[in-house]
N, C-alpha and C positions, 0 to 999 in steps of 0.2 A: 502524562501523570506518573507519579512514582508510587502509587498505591493500587491495589487490586483487591476487590472484595473476595472473601474466601471461595465462594462458589465459582466466580470467574477464574480465580487462580487455579482451581482444580480442573476446570474446563480447558484452560490454556495448556496445563501440563499433560492432560489426557489426549489432546488432539494429535500430537506427534506419534504417540504410542498407537492410537487408533489407525493412523495412516499406515504405519509400519505393518500392523496386523492385516490391514486391507490389501496391501501390496503382496504380502505372503499368500493371500488367498487368490487374488487375481489382480494383475496390473491395472485393468480397467477400473476396478473398484478403488485402487489407489488414486488414479486420476480424479475420479469423482469425489473422493474424500478431500483431496487437495482443493478442489473447487469449492466445496462446502466450507472447509476451514477458512479459506480466504474470504468467502462471503460473510462468515461469522466475524472475521477480523475487522471487516468494515462496518458491521452492525454493532459490534461490541468492542470498541477501540482498545480496551486493556488486553485483548488477545493480540499478540504481536505477530506481524507478518515475518519478522526476523527469525521466528521459530519455524514457520511453515515452509517458506520457499527455499531456504538453505537446505532443509531436510530433503526437499525434492531434488536439489542439486546433488546431494550426497547419493541419493538413490540412482540418479542418472550416472554418476561417476562409477557406481558399483555395477552398472549394467542391468539394474532391475527395472528401471523406467527409461523412457526416451525423452530427450530434451524438449522437442517441440510440443508434445502433448502436455508435459508438465507446465511449460510456460503458458500454453493456451488455457489449461485448467485454472491456473492461478489468476490469469487475466480475466477469465469469465466470472469467477467468483468476486473479484475486485470490482469490476464494472457493475455487476448486478447490485452489489452493496452500495456503491456510490449512487447508483440510479435510485435506490430506495430512499437515501437521504435527500436526494434532489426533490422527490415527490413529497417527502415530509415537509421540506421548506415551502414547496409550492402550495400545498394544501392547508398547512397550519398557520403560516405566516409568522413573522418574527415575534410579536408580542405573546401570542398563545404558546409558541414553542419555548420562549424564555421562561414563561410562567411554569410550564410543565417541567422543564429542566431544573427549575428552582426547587421543586418538591420531589421530583423523581429522577433527577440526573444521576444519582448514585447507581441506578439500575443499568445505565449504559456507560458509566465511567467518565462523564464530563458534565459540566454545569453551564449556567448562563454566561459565565466569564469566557469560556471557550467559544461559545456561540458568538459573543460580541467580538472576540478577536478575529474569528473567521470572517465576520461581516466587515470588519475594518480592513482586512486584507483585500476582500473583494471590492470594497469601495475605492481603495487606492489603486488597485491594479486591474480591475475589471475582469473580463473573461479570461485573460491570460493566466490568472491565478488558478483557474480550473486545471490547467496543464501543470504549471510549476508547483502548485499546492500538493499534487499527488506525490511529489518527491520530498516533501517536508514533513517529517514525522509528527510535529506538534499540531499540524492543521490538516493533514492529508485526508482524514475521514470527514471532518466537519466542513471542508471547503465546498462540498456539494450543496450544503444547506442554503447559503446565501445565493447560489446560482438559481435554486428553486424559488427562493423568496423574491428575487428580482425577475423571475419569469424568463430566464435565459432560454432561448430556443433549444429544444431537445437534441436536434441534429448536431449543432456545434458543441453542445455540452458532452454528448456521448463521444464525439470525435476527439476532443481534447482530453477527456477523461481516459479514453482508451490509449491514446498516445503516451500520456504521462504514466499511466499504470503499467504499460508494457515495459517501459524503461525500468521502473522500480522492480517489477516482478523478475525481469530478465537479469538485472544486476544481482539481486539476492540469490537467484538460482545459480548464477555463475560463481558467486562467492562460496556457495555450498559445494560446487563441483571442485573448486580449487583447494579449499581448506578441509574438505571432508568433514568428519565428525567434530573436528576442532571448531568449526563455524558455530555450532550450537553452544559449545563451551565458552567461546569468545563472547557471543551476544549475551549469554546468561551472566557472565562475569561483569560485563560493562553495564548491564541493567538499563536504566533510563536513557543513557547516552548512546545505546547501541543503534538506535534509529538515525541519530545524527552522524554516527560513523558510516552507516550505509550511504547516507546522502553525500558525505565527504568522498567516499570511494567513487560514487557516481560522478561527482564533479571532476575528480582527477581523471577518470576514464574519458569524460567528455573533453577535457582539455587536451588529453593525450591524442585524441582523435582530431580535434579541431585545429590545433596548432600546426601540425604538419600540412594539413589541407590548406590552411590560410597561407602558410609559407610558400607552398607550391603555386598557389594562385598569384601571389605577389611576384614570384620569380617569373611567371609567364607574362604578367603585365609589364614587368620591366624589360623583358626581352622583346616584347612587341612594341 
């Protein structure tokens, strides 16, 4: 979405500052705040992960935090948030949830149309969308809802959600480590397309990894 209610906008702007203040007090507090911020990002989609995890990467590059705990903190918050929406879908079902979003969707930043789009994705691609959907900014939060509506088993749901979320969180953290403070400026300037830029970076990194691997496998097959 390209809008954000004023109260959510203030919250989104205040979270990075709160994380920085927490790190100044105690690195452990910083990790906890990153986890909470990523949890809120999944509960209230207008809060962008593109502000939180690159900041964690900047703090890692500055030596104020460590990479592994930052990634694990972001992953924990993300998975817990996705699990929440899974249970919303499982307990409320589609018709009741769509009715609630129709009247109260502004509170969480999306409406019945977004729910219908996520259901359509799940209907076309099945459980695989739980993994790939975590990498697509437009549906990454709501993709958990149709999984709950369709009573997808929790084990596979958590496995694929964790795998997809790990990639997303790690890539955003690495972007922050490489670009430093310019990462936040870049995402802020790009606005609504910043998430798609992250997904594009992810795709390029995946291709850069997979192409040499496939090439080496092909060469070994030819030699055998």
